[in-house]
VOMAR-668245 format. One record per residue (C-alpha): y, z, x. Coordinates in nm, 3 decimals. Example, Ala and Ser with C-alpha at 12.3 -4.5 7.8 and 13.67 -1.06 7.14 Angstrom:
BEGIN
REC       py       pz       px
REC   -0.450    0.780    1.230
REC   -0.106    0.714    1.367
END
This chain:
BEGIN
REC       py       pz       px
REC   -2.464   -4.351   -1.504
REC   -2.250   -4.427   -1.202
REC   -1.939   -4.471   -1.419
REC   -2.014   -4.142   -1.595
REC   -2.033   -3.953   -1.264
REC   -1.712   -4.117   -1.143
REC   -1.532   -4.016   -1.464
REC   -1.658   -3.657   -1.434
REC   -1.533   -3.634   -1.077
REC   -1.201   -3.797   -1.165
REC   -1.141   -3.572   -1.468
REC   -1.235   -3.263   -1.265
REC   -0.983   -3.355   -0.996
REC   -0.714   -3.419   -1.259
REC   -0.784   -3.086   -1.432
REC   -0.768   -2.898   -1.101
REC   -0.442   -3.073   -1.008
REC   -0.302   -2.987   -1.351
REC   -0.397   -2.621   -1.310
REC   -0.240   -2.614   -0.964
REC    0.083   -2.756   -1.105
REC    0.092   -2.503   -1.391
REC    0.030   -2.208   -1.157
REC    0.306   -2.328   -0.924
REC    0.559   -2.419   -1.196
REC    0.526   -2.083   -1.376
REC    0.469   -1.896   -1.048
REC    0.163   -1.708   -1.172
REC    0.044   -1.632   -0.818
REC    0.141   -1.370   -0.563
REC    0.328   -1.473   -0.251
REC    0.118   -1.293    0.006
REC    0.310   -1.216    0.328
REC    0.145   -1.254    0.668
REC    0.072   -0.959    0.895
REC    0.078   -0.894    1.269
REC    0.038   -0.625    1.536
REC    0.359   -0.530    1.713
REC    0.399   -0.421    2.075
REC    0.305   -0.062    1.981
REC   -0.021   -0.173    1.818
REC    0.122   -0.096    1.474
REC    0.016   -0.321    1.189
REC    0.311   -0.460    0.993
REC    0.429   -0.761    0.798
REC    0.572   -1.046    1.003
REC    0.951   -0.994    0.988
REC    1.193   -1.189    0.770
REC    0.951   -1.299    0.497
REC    1.053   -1.325    0.133
REC    0.854   -1.386   -0.181
REC    0.758   -1.277   -0.531
REC    0.484   -1.025   -0.607
REC    0.320   -1.106   -0.941
REC    0.096   -0.869   -1.138
REC   -0.109   -0.953   -1.446
REC   -0.268   -1.274   -1.568
REC    0.044   -1.364   -1.767
REC    0.307   -1.274   -1.506
REC    0.350   -0.931   -1.663
REC    0.546   -0.805   -1.365
REC    0.716   -1.020   -1.102
REC    0.935   -0.864   -0.837
REC    1.096   -1.012   -0.528
REC    1.030   -0.855   -0.191
REC    1.213   -0.895    0.139
REC    1.053   -0.803    0.471
REC    1.318   -0.689    0.719
REC    1.328   -0.747    1.094
REC    1.125   -0.428    1.145
REC    0.833   -0.550    0.931
REC    0.880   -0.352    0.609
REC    1.008   -0.422    0.258
REC    1.361   -0.278    0.251
REC    1.724   -0.345    0.166
REC    1.802   -0.233    0.521
REC    1.742   -0.459    0.818
REC    1.813   -0.201    1.087
REC    1.586    0.106    1.087
REC    1.724    0.271    1.399
REC    1.924    0.586    1.311
REC    2.297    0.602    1.375
REC    2.467    0.912    1.515
REC    2.698    0.932    1.213
REC    2.420    0.901    0.953
REC    2.148    1.125    0.812
REC    1.814    0.957    0.743
REC    1.501    1.018    0.540
REC    1.183    0.823    0.619
REC    0.928    0.744    0.349
REC    0.594    0.658    0.509
REC    0.295    0.535    0.311
REC    0.084    0.255    0.171
REC    0.154    0.008   -0.111
REC    0.302    0.286   -0.327
REC    0.582    0.328   -0.074
REC    0.588   -0.043    0.011
REC    0.715   -0.105   -0.340
REC    0.628   -0.470   -0.404
REC    0.590   -0.363   -0.770
REC    0.958   -0.274   -0.801
REC    1.281   -0.461   -0.745
REC    1.392   -0.397   -0.389
REC    1.736   -0.275   -0.505
REC    1.574   -0.022   -0.740
REC    1.303    0.101   -0.504
REC    1.196    0.461   -0.454
REC    1.425    0.483   -0.152
REC    1.723    0.347   -0.340
REC    1.661    0.585   -0.631
REC    1.646    0.877   -0.388
REC    1.969    0.771   -0.218
REC    2.148    0.763   -0.553
REC    2.023    1.110   -0.647
REC    2.145    1.244   -0.312
REC    2.487    1.082   -0.366
REC    2.418    0.852   -0.070
REC    2.447    1.140    0.174
REC    2.122    1.013    0.329
REC    2.000    0.668    0.423
REC    1.639    0.629    0.309
REC    1.412    0.412    0.525
REC    1.089    0.291    0.365
REC    0.795    0.243    0.604
REC    0.548    0.120    0.344
REC    0.254   -0.110    0.413
REC   -0.037   -0.187    0.180
REC   -0.358   -0.039    0.314
REC   -0.210    0.230    0.537
REC   -0.411    0.552    0.549
REC   -0.314    0.876    0.722
REC   -0.442    0.748    1.058
REC   -0.213    0.444    1.031
REC    0.083    0.653    0.923
REC    0.054    0.914    1.197
REC   -0.001    0.640    1.456
REC    0.320    0.472    1.337
REC    0.518    0.797    1.365
REC    0.374    0.871    1.710
REC    0.426    0.515    1.838
REC    0.788    0.517    1.722
REC    0.863    0.878    1.810
REC    1.187    0.762    1.973
REC    1.294    0.658    1.623
REC    1.138    0.934    1.410
REC    1.267    1.209    1.640
REC    1.618    1.123    1.517
REC    1.529    1.123    1.146
REC    1.604    1.443    0.955
REC    1.317    1.434    0.701
REC    0.987    1.243    0.704
REC    0.797    1.214    0.375
REC    0.434    1.106    0.419
REC    0.258    0.985    0.106
REC   -0.113    1.067    0.128
REC   -0.381    0.990   -0.129
REC   -0.660    1.239   -0.067
REC   -0.938    1.023   -0.209
REC   -0.880    0.724    0.020
REC   -0.665    0.822    0.318
REC   -0.897    1.057    0.508
REC   -1.199    0.836    0.575
REC   -1.154    0.836    0.954
REC   -1.038    1.073    1.225
REC   -0.889    0.830    1.478
REC   -0.666    0.527    1.462
REC   -0.807    0.179    1.518
REC   -0.677   -0.162    1.417
REC   -0.802   -0.239    1.066
REC   -1.044   -0.518    0.981
REC   -0.778   -0.682    0.763
REC   -0.706   -0.920    1.050
REC   -1.061   -1.055    1.023
REC   -0.950   -1.221    0.698
REC   -0.706   -1.438    0.890
REC   -0.955   -1.723    0.930
REC   -0.874   -2.097    0.905
REC   -1.062   -2.110    0.573
REC   -0.867   -1.820    0.424
REC   -0.537   -1.964    0.547
REC   -0.629   -2.294    0.380
REC   -0.733   -2.126    0.053
REC   -0.407   -1.929    0.056
REC   -0.221   -2.259    0.017
REC   -0.415   -2.341   -0.302
REC   -0.225   -2.130   -0.553
REC   -0.489   -2.168   -0.826
REC   -0.739   -1.994   -0.598
REC   -0.484   -1.720   -0.522
REC   -0.419   -1.673   -0.894
REC   -0.789   -1.661   -0.989
REC   -0.853   -1.413   -0.709
REC   -0.562   -1.193   -0.819
REC   -0.685   -1.167   -1.180
REC   -1.043   -1.094   -1.073
REC   -1.218   -1.415   -1.174
REC   -1.329   -1.470   -0.814
REC   -1.493   -1.126   -0.789
REC   -1.844   -1.236   -0.901
REC   -1.842   -1.510   -0.638
REC   -1.719   -1.268   -0.370
REC   -1.987   -1.013   -0.460
REC   -2.257   -1.280   -0.451
REC   -2.145   -1.398   -0.107
REC   -2.131   -1.041    0.023
REC   -2.475   -0.968   -0.122
REC   -2.622   -1.277    0.041
REC   -2.456   -1.188    0.372
REC   -2.600   -0.837    0.362
REC   -2.942   -0.971    0.272
REC   -2.934   -1.214    0.565
REC   -2.841   -0.923    0.792
REC   -3.145   -0.733    0.671
REC   -2.954   -0.495    0.449
REC   -3.028   -0.432    0.085
REC   -2.721   -0.485   -0.134
REC   -2.702   -0.247   -0.427
REC   -2.419   -0.129   -0.646
REC   -2.616    0.186   -0.725
REC   -2.610    0.327   -0.373
REC   -2.684    0.695   -0.325
REC   -2.386    0.911   -0.414
REC   -2.262    1.119   -0.123
REC   -2.266    1.495   -0.162
REC   -1.910    1.580   -0.281
REC   -1.900    1.902   -0.078
REC   -1.999    1.721    0.240
REC   -1.745    1.449    0.167
REC   -1.465    1.705    0.117
REC   -1.566    1.887    0.436
REC   -1.557    1.560    0.631
REC   -1.213    1.473    0.492
REC   -1.077    1.812    0.596
REC   -1.221    1.771    0.947
REC   -1.073    1.421    0.970
REC   -0.736    1.560    0.865
REC   -0.751    1.831    1.134
REC   -0.841    1.580    1.407
REC   -0.568    1.336    1.304
REC   -0.309    1.613    1.315
REC   -0.437    1.729    1.654
REC   -0.454    1.382    1.812
REC   -0.122    1.250    1.687
REC    0.093    1.557    1.674
REC    0.266    1.668    1.357
REC    0.615    1.809    1.321
REC    0.583    2.071    1.047
REC    0.955    2.139    1.060
REC    1.055    1.793    0.930
REC    0.738    1.636    0.788
REC    0.630    1.686    0.426
REC    0.319    1.553    0.255
REC    0.366    1.387   -0.084
REC    0.042    1.455   -0.272
REC   -0.130    1.443   -0.608
REC   -0.288    1.789   -0.612
REC   -0.517    1.692   -0.900
REC   -0.711    1.472   -0.656
REC   -0.745    1.743   -0.391
REC   -1.018    2.010   -0.381
REC   -0.899    2.373   -0.375
REC   -1.014    2.429   -0.017
REC   -0.795    2.146    0.110
REC   -0.487    2.277   -0.070
REC   -0.560    2.627    0.059
REC   -0.586    2.496    0.416
REC   -0.247    2.326    0.386
REC   -0.084    2.639    0.248
REC   -0.237    2.874    0.505
REC   -0.141    2.652    0.797
REC    0.223    2.593    0.708
REC    0.213    2.230    0.592
REC    0.503    2.145    0.362
REC    0.390    1.958    0.052
REC    0.530    1.804   -0.264
REC    0.286    1.788   -0.555
REC    0.366    1.527   -0.821
REC    0.055    1.574   -1.036
REC    0.221    1.807   -1.288
REC    0.525    1.589   -1.362
REC    0.292    1.291   -1.413
REC    0.060    1.486   -1.643
REC    0.337    1.614   -1.872
REC    0.529    1.286   -1.880
REC    0.536    1.134   -2.230
REC    0.609    0.791   -2.081
REC    0.326    0.654   -1.862
REC    0.425    0.682   -1.492
REC    0.202    0.392   -1.383
REC    0.158    0.034   -1.496
REC   -0.099   -0.014   -1.772
REC   -0.258   -0.305   -1.584
REC   -0.211   -0.162   -1.235
REC   -0.250    0.183   -1.077
REC    0.087    0.177   -0.898
REC    0.390    0.372   -1.008
REC    0.616    0.193   -1.253
REC    0.992    0.238   -1.270
REC    0.958    0.565   -1.462
REC    0.698    0.697   -1.219
REC    0.919    0.617   -0.923
REC    1.208    0.795   -1.092
REC    0.992    1.106   -1.135
REC    0.892    1.095   -0.767
REC    1.253    1.040   -0.659
REC    1.365    1.345   -0.859
REC    1.101    1.563   -0.690
REC    1.202    1.438   -0.347
REC    1.571    1.495   -0.422
REC    1.502    1.852   -0.534
REC    1.307    1.914   -0.215
REC    1.580    1.775    0.012
REC    1.855    1.963   -0.167
REC    1.654    2.286   -0.135
REC    1.617    2.253    0.243
END
């Protein structure tokens, strides 16, 4: 019996080591960059990191990223405007961050090409940013954004208006010694990326909630949609009021199909410039997003770049 147990343990260790080698050799895992808070209390990636962002359980999409000295994925290291240049800023979450696209064929680079390189496009993209994060960034770095000709703010209505004030996110709570250790085990990273760790995570969260005296249920009461839309609109108003908003240079990049009519009406009646990309996505014969991921693919980014170029040229 003792020999049997020893063999089971030994074979398990060998299998796990073999899996770790395969994941590393074929680079099936994502290289997750580390984050930090800068001197303006803005959450960014630690500068000068490089890696490969992998999507799909068979390395269906693998793109290299390069974090510049400012903390964002970009071909440009210096984000401070020059007197002899015209700049466009793209501000947003992972869709603007562009880990899903080669850095030399990013949304910003596509836009530059369409504008015949008359503008330098700076991409302030960070996974997880909502409108509070984005407006805080623009306000904190007003000495930079004041010298940029056009600021495009990507906003997803369904997820970006859940709060009315800026506060540091809870993403930093994940930076524990255990998580840092698990991050070095690429098999764990790979299994987490493809969703095989989700049942374990849900079980742990459920147990944690139960121990805290909370009932964990995936069938929680659905919030009244009208109340939710009203709250989102109020959050939007407060964020604009608290952070300031330059309507002369800022434009919201939106999917109107996700927005209720009253929100669109409010934007129109109050002079907010917007770019709606829902129609070009709906009529596109070629899918604008990855089949196995919600983010824009190369075609989708080309469609967005064309809309942005038309807007800039029409100014």
